[in-house]
C-alpha positions as CSV (number, residue, x, y, z in Angstrom):
1,M,-63.3,127.8,8.5
2,K,-66.7,126.9,9.8
3,I,-66.9,126.1,13.5
4,K,-69.5,123.5,14.4
5,K,-72.2,124.6,16.9
6,N,-72.0,122.8,20.2
7,K,-74.4,122.7,23.2
8,F,-72.9,125.8,24.7
9,D,-73.4,127.8,21.5
10,I,-77.0,126.7,21.2
11,M,-77.7,127.5,24.9
12,V,-76.0,130.9,24.8
13,N,-77.9,131.9,21.6
14,L,-81.2,130.7,23.0
15,L,-80.8,132.5,26.3
16,S,-79.7,135.7,24.4
17,L,-82.8,135.5,22.2
18,L,-85.0,134.7,25.1
19,C,-83.8,137.9,26.8
20,L,-84.5,140.1,23.8
21,V,-87.7,138.5,22.7
22,G,-89.0,138.4,26.3
23,T,-88.3,142.1,26.6
24,V,-90.3,142.8,23.4
25,V,-93.2,140.7,24.7
26,V,-93.1,142.4,28.2
27,L,-92.9,145.9,26.7
28,T,-95.8,145.1,24.3
29,I,-98.0,143.8,27.1
30,L,-97.1,146.6,29.6
31,W,-96.8,149.5,27.2
32,K,-100.0,151.3,28.2
33,T,-99.1,151.1,31.9
34,I,-95.5,152.4,31.5
35,P,-95.3,156.0,32.7
36,A,-94.9,158.7,30.0
37,K,-91.5,159.8,31.6
38,I,-89.0,157.1,32.5
39,P,-85.3,157.1,33.5
40,G,-83.2,157.8,30.4
41,H,-79.8,157.5,32.1
42,Y,-78.2,156.3,35.3
43,N,-74.9,157.4,36.8
44,A,-72.3,154.9,37.9
45,A,-74.0,154.5,41.3
46,G,-77.2,153.4,39.6
47,T,-79.0,156.7,40.4
48,I,-81.3,158.2,37.8
49,D,-79.7,161.3,36.4
50,K,-81.9,161.9,33.3
51,V,-85.6,161.5,32.6
52,T,-86.9,160.9,29.1
53,D,-90.0,159.8,27.1
54,K,-91.0,156.2,27.3
55,N,-90.4,155.9,23.5
56,S,-86.7,155.8,24.3
57,L,-87.3,152.2,25.5
58,I,-87.8,151.3,21.8
59,V,-84.4,152.8,21.0
60,L,-82.7,151.0,23.8
61,L,-84.3,147.7,22.7
62,L,-83.3,148.3,19.1
63,V,-79.7,149.0,20.1
64,G,-79.7,145.7,22.0
65,W,-81.0,143.9,18.9
66,I,-78.5,145.6,16.6
67,I,-75.6,144.6,18.9
68,F,-76.9,141.0,19.1
69,I,-77.2,140.7,15.3
70,G,-73.8,142.3,14.8
71,I,-72.1,140.0,17.2
72,S,-73.9,137.0,15.7
73,I,-72.5,138.0,12.2
74,V,-69.0,138.4,13.5
75,E,-69.3,135.1,15.3
76,K,-69.6,133.3,11.9
77,F,-66.3,134.5,10.5
78,P,-63.4,133.3,12.7
79,Q,-60.8,134.3,10.2
80,I,-61.5,138.0,11.0
81,W,-61.0,137.6,14.7
82,N,-57.9,139.0,16.3
83,T,-56.7,135.9,18.2
84,G,-53.7,137.4,19.9
85,I,-51.8,134.2,19.3
86,Q,-50.4,132.5,16.2
87,V,-53.1,130.3,14.7
88,T,-51.7,127.1,13.2
89,E,-53.3,124.0,11.6
90,Q,-52.6,122.2,14.9
91,N,-54.3,124.7,17.2
92,K,-56.9,126.3,14.8
93,E,-60.0,124.4,16.0
94,K,-59.2,124.8,19.7
95,V,-58.3,128.6,19.4
96,Y,-61.5,129.3,17.4
97,R,-63.6,127.3,19.8
98,I,-62.3,129.3,22.8
99,L,-62.9,132.6,20.9
100,K,-66.4,131.5,19.8
101,N,-67.2,130.7,23.4
102,M,-65.9,134.1,24.5
103,I,-68.0,135.9,21.9
104,G,-71.1,133.9,22.8
105,T,-70.6,134.7,26.5
106,V,-70.2,138.4,25.8
107,K,-73.3,138.4,23.5
108,L,-75.3,136.8,26.3
109,L,-74.1,139.3,28.9
110,I,-74.9,142.3,26.6
111,A,-78.4,140.9,25.6
112,S,-79.1,140.4,29.3
113,V,-77.9,143.9,30.3
114,F,-79.9,145.6,27.6
115,S,-83.0,143.6,28.5
116,Y,-82.5,144.4,32.2
117,L,-81.9,148.1,31.6
118,T,-85.0,148.3,29.4
119,L,-87.3,146.6,31.9
120,Q,-85.8,148.4,34.9
121,S,-86.4,151.7,33.2
122,T,-90.1,150.9,33.0
123,T,-90.3,150.8,36.8
124,G,-88.9,154.4,37.2
125,K,-86.6,153.2,39.9
126,N,-82.8,153.5,40.4
127,L,-80.5,150.6,39.5
128,S,-78.9,148.7,42.3
129,P,-75.5,150.3,43.2
130,L,-74.1,146.8,42.6
131,F,-75.3,146.7,39.0
132,L,-72.3,148.3,37.3
133,P,-69.6,146.5,39.3
134,I,-71.3,143.1,38.8
135,F,-71.7,143.7,35.1
136,L,-68.1,144.8,34.7
137,I,-66.8,141.9,36.7
138,L,-68.8,139.4,34.7
139,L,-67.8,141.0,31.4
140,F,-64.1,141.5,32.0
141,G,-63.9,138.3,34.1
142,S,-65.2,136.3,31.3
143,I,-62.9,137.9,28.8
144,V,-59.8,137.3,31.1
145,F,-60.9,133.7,31.6
146,F,-61.0,133.0,27.9
147,I,-57.8,134.9,27.2
148,F,-56.1,132.6,29.8
149,Q,-57.4,129.6,27.9
150,L,-56.0,131.1,24.7
151,V,-52.6,131.7,26.2
152,K,-52.5,128.1,27.4
153,E,-53.0,127.0,23.7
154,K,-49.9,128.9,22.5
């Protein structure tokens, strides 16, 4: 079954692409000014606990793109999604729409986080201590929101 794109799908995909393409552009422009050693890892409090070469920014960006492309491919095949509820002819469109919205939201959050982490690493500064809690609340809060919508469709 093919799910028609709606305005939400278009907006989420454009914003996700904007994050990733924008990060490529910024890295390209700033590359010569980025310090040779940058944060390579942050602990849960957002404090730098590993320093690495600036080339690791390319790896981080590539991982973000690979995840984006992978999620975009999975998004096109609703029949492989684990819905958690019985999909019938009556509820099929609604269930798949809810799940497509959830997948798009998660894709946007992940693209945003990878872009933020890549750009933040160029500054050599710690992350905000609120970064991880906010990201986790947004990610799992979104998933719970869409699961509640799915359960209502049972």
